[in-house]
C-alpha positions as CSV (number, residue, x, y, z in Angstrom):
1,X,39.1,26.3,3.8
2,X,35.4,27.2,3.6
3,X,34.3,30.8,3.7
4,X,32.6,31.8,6.9
5,X,28.9,32.1,6.9
6,X,29.1,35.7,8.0
7,X,32.2,37.9,7.5
8,X,32.7,41.5,8.4
9,X,35.7,43.4,7.2
10,X,36.7,46.7,8.7
11,X,33.0,47.8,9.2
12,X,32.5,51.3,10.6
13,X,29.5,53.6,11.2
14,X,29.3,57.0,12.8
15,X,26.3,59.2,13.9
16,X,27.5,62.8,13.6
17,X,30.6,62.9,15.8
18,X,29.9,59.6,17.5
19,X,31.9,56.7,16.1
20,X,29.5,53.9,17.1
21,X,31.3,51.1,15.3
22,X,35.0,51.4,14.3
23,X,36.9,49.0,11.9
24,X,35.2,45.8,13.2
25,X,36.2,42.6,11.5
26,X,34.9,39.2,12.5
27,X,34.0,35.9,11.0
28,X,31.2,33.6,12.1
29,X,31.6,29.9,11.1
30,X,28.5,28.0,10.1
31,X,27.2,25.7,12.8
32,X,28.6,27.6,15.8
33,X,26.9,29.3,18.7
34,X,28.8,32.6,19.3
35,X,28.3,35.7,21.5
36,X,29.0,39.4,21.2
37,X,29.4,41.1,24.5
38,X,30.4,44.5,25.9
39,X,29.3,47.2,28.3
40,X,26.2,49.3,27.6
41,X,26.8,51.7,24.7
42,X,29.5,49.6,23.2
43,X,27.9,49.5,19.8
44,X,26.6,45.9,19.8
45,X,23.1,46.6,18.5
46,X,24.4,49.0,15.9
47,X,26.7,46.2,14.7
48,X,23.7,43.9,14.5
49,X,21.9,46.5,12.4
50,X,24.9,46.8,10.1
51,X,25.1,43.0,9.7
52,X,21.4,42.6,8.9
53,X,20.8,45.6,6.7
54,X,18.9,47.9,9.0
55,X,21.9,50.3,8.7
56,X,24.4,50.8,5.9
57,X,28.1,51.0,7.0
58,X,30.1,54.1,6.2
59,X,32.9,51.9,5.2
60,X,33.8,48.2,5.2
61,X,32.0,45.1,3.8
62,X,29.5,42.5,5.1
63,X,29.5,39.1,3.4
64,X,26.9,36.4,4.0
65,X,26.9,32.9,2.5
66,X,29.6,33.9,0.1
67,X,27.8,37.1,-1.2
68,X,28.6,40.8,-0.5
69,X,25.4,42.0,1.2
70,X,26.7,45.4,2.4
71,X,23.7,47.6,3.0
72,X,21.3,45.1,1.4
73,X,17.7,45.5,2.7
74,X,16.8,43.4,5.7
75,X,13.9,41.5,4.0
76,X,16.3,40.3,1.3
77,X,18.8,39.2,3.9
78,X,16.0,37.4,5.8
79,X,14.9,35.6,2.6
80,X,18.6,34.5,2.1
81,X,18.7,33.1,5.7
82,X,19.8,35.9,8.1
83,X,17.2,36.8,10.7
84,X,17.5,38.9,13.8
85,X,15.4,39.5,17.0
86,X,15.1,42.7,18.8
87,X,15.7,43.8,22.4
88,X,12.2,45.3,22.7
89,X,9.6,42.7,21.8
90,X,6.6,44.0,19.8
91,X,4.2,41.2,19.0
92,X,0.9,41.7,17.1
93,X,-1.0,42.0,20.4
94,X,-4.5,41.3,19.0
95,X,-3.4,38.1,17.3
96,X,-2.8,34.7,18.8
97,X,0.6,33.2,19.4
98,X,0.0,30.9,16.4
99,X,-0.9,33.8,14.1
100,X,2.1,35.8,15.3
101,X,4.5,33.0,14.5
102,X,2.8,32.4,11.1
103,X,3.9,35.9,10.1
104,X,7.5,34.6,10.0
105,X,6.5,31.5,8.1
106,X,4.9,33.6,5.4
107,X,8.4,34.7,4.3
108,X,8.6,31.4,2.4
109,X,5.1,30.1,2.5
110,X,2.1,31.6,0.7
111,X,-0.6,29.2,2.0
112,X,-2.2,30.4,5.2
113,X,-2.9,26.8,6.3
114,X,0.7,25.8,5.8
115,X,2.0,28.9,7.6
116,X,-0.2,28.2,10.6
117,X,0.9,24.5,10.6
118,X,4.6,25.5,10.5
119,X,3.9,28.0,13.2
120,X,2.6,25.3,15.5
121,X,5.8,23.2,15.0
122,X,8.0,26.1,15.8
123,X,6.0,27.1,18.8
124,X,6.5,23.7,20.3
125,X,10.2,24.0,19.6
126,X,10.4,27.1,21.9
127,X,8.0,25.9,24.6
128,X,4.9,27.8,23.5
129,X,2.9,24.8,22.4
130,X,0.3,25.0,25.2
131,X,-0.2,28.8,24.5
132,X,-0.8,28.6,20.7
133,X,-4.3,30.0,20.9
134,X,-3.7,32.6,23.6
135,X,-3.7,36.3,22.5
136,X,-0.1,37.6,22.3
137,X,-1.1,40.4,24.6
138,X,-1.7,37.9,27.4
139,X,1.9,36.5,27.4
140,X,4.3,37.2,30.2
141,X,7.7,38.9,29.4
142,X,9.3,35.4,29.2
143,X,6.5,34.3,26.9
144,X,6.9,37.3,24.6
145,X,10.7,36.6,24.4
146,X,9.9,33.0,23.3
147,X,7.4,34.4,20.8
148,X,10.0,36.7,19.3
149,X,12.3,33.8,19.0
150,X,9.6,31.6,17.4
151,X,8.7,34.3,14.9
152,X,12.4,34.5,13.8
153,X,12.8,30.7,13.7
154,X,9.7,30.5,11.4
155,X,11.6,32.3,8.7
156,X,14.0,29.3,8.5
157,X,17.2,31.1,9.2
158,X,20.7,29.8,8.5
159,X,22.0,32.5,10.8
160,X,20.0,33.8,13.8
161,X,21.1,37.1,15.4
162,X,19.7,37.2,19.0
163,X,19.7,40.6,20.5
164,X,19.5,40.1,24.3
165,X,16.9,37.4,24.2
166,X,17.4,36.9,28.0
167,X,17.0,40.5,29.0
168,X,14.3,41.2,31.6
169,X,14.0,37.5,32.6
170,X,14.4,36.3,36.2
171,X,17.0,33.6,37.1
172,X,14.5,30.7,36.7
173,X,13.3,32.0,33.3
174,X,16.9,32.4,32.2
175,X,17.6,28.8,33.2
176,X,14.6,27.6,31.3
177,X,15.4,29.6,28.2
178,X,19.1,28.6,27.9
179,X,18.2,25.0,26.7
180,X,15.9,26.5,24.1
181,X,18.8,28.5,22.6
182,X,21.1,25.5,22.8
183,X,18.4,23.4,21.0
184,X,18.2,25.9,18.2
185,X,21.9,25.7,17.7
186,X,21.9,21.9,17.9
187,X,19.2,21.8,15.2
188,X,21.7,23.3,12.7
189,X,21.0,27.0,13.0
190,X,24.1,29.2,13.4
191,X,23.6,31.6,16.3
192,X,25.2,34.9,17.2
193,X,23.9,36.4,20.4
194,X,24.3,39.8,22.1
195,X,24.1,39.0,25.7
196,X,24.7,40.7,29.1
197,X,23.8,37.5,31.1
198,X,27.3,36.1,31.6
199,X,26.0,32.9,33.0
200,X,24.5,32.2,29.6
201,X,27.6,33.3,27.7
202,X,29.8,31.0,29.7
203,X,27.5,28.0,29.3
204,X,26.4,28.5,25.7
205,X,29.0,30.3,23.6
206,X,31.8,28.5,21.8
207,X,33.4,31.8,20.7
208,X,33.0,35.4,22.1
209,X,33.8,38.8,20.7
210,X,34.1,41.8,23.0
211,X,33.1,45.3,21.9
212,X,33.9,48.5,23.8
213,X,33.4,52.0,22.5
214,X,32.7,50.7,19.1
215,X,35.9,48.6,18.7
216,X,36.7,44.9,19.2
217,X,39.0,44.6,22.1
218,X,39.2,40.8,22.6
219,X,37.9,37.5,21.2
220,X,38.3,33.9,22.1
221,X,36.6,31.3,24.4
222,X,34.3,32.6,27.2
223,X,37.1,31.7,29.7
224,X,39.7,33.6,27.7
225,X,37.8,36.8,27.3
226,X,36.5,37.0,30.9
227,X,40.0,36.8,32.2
228,X,41.3,39.4,29.7
229,X,42.5,42.6,31.5
230,X,41.2,44.9,28.7
231,X,37.7,43.3,29.1
232,X,37.7,43.6,32.9
233,X,38.6,47.3,32.6
234,X,36.0,47.9,29.9
235,X,33.3,46.5,32.2
236,X,34.5,47.6,35.6
237,X,36.7,50.7,35.0
238,X,40.3,51.6,34.6
239,X,42.6,50.1,37.2
240,X,40.3,47.3,38.2
241,X,42.4,44.5,36.7
242,X,45.5,45.7,38.7
243,X,43.4,46.0,41.9
244,X,42.1,42.4,41.4
245,X,45.6,41.1,40.9
246,X,46.7,42.8,44.0
247,X,43.8,41.4,46.0
248,X,44.8,37.9,44.9
249,X,48.4,38.2,46.1
250,X,48.7,36.4,49.5
251,X,49.8,38.7,52.4
């Protein structure tokens, strides 16, 4: 059986007395679109930082593409094919959309002309083609989210870690962005997304992990995890699952 593209084994990280991530193990198979969900403060972004090298775990190992990359610097992981986006999008405001995306392309391409050409291709892939020459500062929130996605895609990732790419978008913008994410996965990029928009998780994810208080409490299909009592209580509070069961019992 082939080794997973990404494999975490008993990864933990604490900040002082706060155990942000505790003994997390998971395996992401190449070619899949998966999701990591959980309530606010569950440790999801910290886990992304541990995967991608922005933080070093206190214990446990991270393997990517068959290599132990525990604590390896983010730029080396990006060059090897693991790229992440961030919740707070910070484009180079004075540069155009094309120039912003070219920054990602320069990870593998020295020529400015080639980087700009590749940036144009990627921009079209995420729906930013008509705005290539617009200053990044003029983009809407939805446009900036697409720009962050394009800049990451320009690095040619094998694994793309999406940190709440739908956050701050209205329902129409979410509906328009979901096919973009699906298209990236269909193009052969493995995707692991942190997401609070359950509509997107239910429609996009093939496999879901649920994190609460730094620990994995469930995994499986979107349908499995959203009906899991531990997951319901993690999101809605202790006793909620029992109350829901009671409400469903006919009088």
